[in-house]
C-alpha positions as CSV (number, residue, x, y, z in Angstrom):
1,X,7.9,-10.6,-5.6
2,X,4.3,-10.6,-5.9
3,X,3.0,-9.5,-9.8
4,X,-0.5,-7.8,-10.1
5,X,-1.6,-7.8,-14.1
6,X,-2.4,-5.0,-16.1
7,X,-6.0,-5.7,-15.1
8,X,-6.2,-5.8,-11.5
9,X,-8.9,-4.6,-9.9
10,X,-8.8,-1.9,-7.3
11,X,-12.0,-0.9,-5.9
12,X,-13.0,2.9,-5.6
13,X,-14.7,3.6,-2.0
14,X,-17.4,5.9,-2.1
15,X,-17.9,9.0,0.2
16,X,-14.6,8.1,1.9
17,X,-13.9,10.9,4.7
18,X,-10.9,13.3,3.8
19,X,-7.5,11.9,5.3
20,X,-4.3,14.4,5.8
21,X,-2.5,14.4,2.5
22,X,1.4,13.6,4.0
23,X,2.3,12.6,1.6
24,X,5.4,14.0,-1.2
25,X,3.7,12.0,-4.3
26,X,0.2,11.8,-3.7
27,X,-2.0,14.6,-4.3
28,X,-4.7,15.5,-1.7
29,X,-7.0,14.2,-4.3
30,X,-6.1,11.2,-5.0
31,X,-8.5,8.4,-4.3
32,X,-8.2,6.0,-2.0
33,X,-9.0,2.6,-3.8
34,X,-9.4,-1.2,-2.2
35,X,-5.5,-2.5,-3.0
36,X,-5.4,-6.3,-3.5
37,X,-2.9,-7.5,0.2
38,X,-1.5,-10.1,-2.7
39,X,-0.8,-7.8,-4.9
40,X,1.4,-5.3,-2.3
41,X,5.5,-5.9,-1.9
42,X,6.7,-4.6,1.3
43,X,10.5,-5.1,0.2
44,X,11.5,-3.7,3.7
45,X,11.9,-5.7,6.7
46,X,9.2,-3.5,9.4
47,X,10.1,-2.9,13.1
48,X,7.3,-2.6,14.7
49,X,5.9,-2.4,18.2
50,X,3.2,-4.8,19.0
51,X,1.4,-3.0,21.0
52,X,-0.5,-0.9,18.3
53,X,-0.4,-3.5,15.7
54,X,-3.1,-5.1,18.5
55,X,-4.3,-1.8,18.7
56,X,-4.8,-1.4,15.4
57,X,-6.4,-4.9,14.9
58,X,-8.6,-3.9,17.6
59,X,-9.7,-0.5,15.8
60,X,-10.1,-2.0,12.4
61,X,-12.8,-4.5,13.7
62,X,-14.5,-2.2,15.2
63,X,-14.6,-0.4,11.9
64,X,-12.4,2.9,12.3
65,X,-11.1,4.6,9.2
66,X,-7.1,4.8,8.8
67,X,-5.2,7.2,6.6
68,X,-5.0,4.8,3.5
69,X,-1.2,3.7,3.0
70,X,0.4,5.0,-0.4
71,X,1.4,2.2,-2.8
72,X,3.6,3.2,-5.5
73,X,2.6,1.4,-8.5
74,X,5.8,1.0,-11.3
75,X,4.9,-0.7,-14.7
76,X,8.7,-2.2,-15.2
77,X,11.2,-2.2,-18.2
78,X,9.5,-6.0,-19.2
79,X,6.1,-4.2,-18.9
80,X,4.6,-5.7,-15.8
81,X,2.9,-3.6,-13.4
82,X,4.3,-3.7,-9.4
83,X,3.2,-2.5,-6.6
84,X,5.5,-1.8,-3.1
85,X,4.6,-0.2,-0.6
86,X,7.3,1.4,2.0
87,X,5.7,3.1,5.1
88,X,2.0,2.0,7.0
89,X,3.6,-1.2,8.3
90,X,1.1,-1.6,11.5
91,X,-1.5,-0.6,9.2
92,X,-0.7,-3.1,6.8
93,X,0.1,-6.0,10.0
94,X,-3.0,-5.6,11.4
95,X,-4.6,-6.2,7.7
96,X,-2.2,-9.0,6.9
97,X,-3.2,-10.7,10.5
98,X,-6.8,-9.9,10.0
99,X,-6.1,-12.0,6.9
100,X,-8.2,-9.0,5.2
101,X,-8.0,-9.3,1.1
102,X,-7.6,-5.8,0.7
103,X,-6.4,-2.6,1.9
104,X,-7.0,0.6,1.8
105,X,-5.0,2.3,0.0
106,X,-3.6,5.1,-2.9
107,X,-1.6,4.1,-5.6
108,X,1.0,7.1,-6.4
109,X,2.6,6.1,-10.3
110,X,6.3,5.9,-10.1
111,X,8.8,5.3,-12.8
112,X,10.9,2.0,-12.4
113,X,13.9,5.4,-11.2
114,X,12.2,5.3,-8.0
115,X,12.0,2.3,-7.3
116,X,15.5,1.5,-8.1
117,X,16.4,4.3,-5.9
118,X,15.0,2.7,-2.7
119,X,15.9,-1.0,-3.7
120,X,18.7,-0.1,-5.4
121,X,20.0,-3.9,-6.7
122,X,17.6,-5.8,-4.6
123,X,15.3,-4.3,-7.2
124,X,13.3,-6.7,-9.0
125,X,14.1,-5.0,-12.4
């Protein structure tokens, strides 16, 4: 699992368009930031629709805006920061294939117990 140092820069997007808030964790005023792809852990396998990934890739290349992915940030008991994304698999895969350095996301701070609930025995802490 990748870890990000506590001082990993997350760049805020200025004048970001309003997106529908689908999250039960994030508030609608949570800022959208550019999350480095290298710090995002996706511990669960994705079931992808290839045509959807291809369409998203084309739309990203055209400059279209997507709803930001939700990235759960957890500070593990040893003090390390972990960033997990459980949703947004098609958006993430499109950015990955395009070799994007960052992906628009909303950082949601959660306790370690929330990550353990998702990952069970596969939790890295």
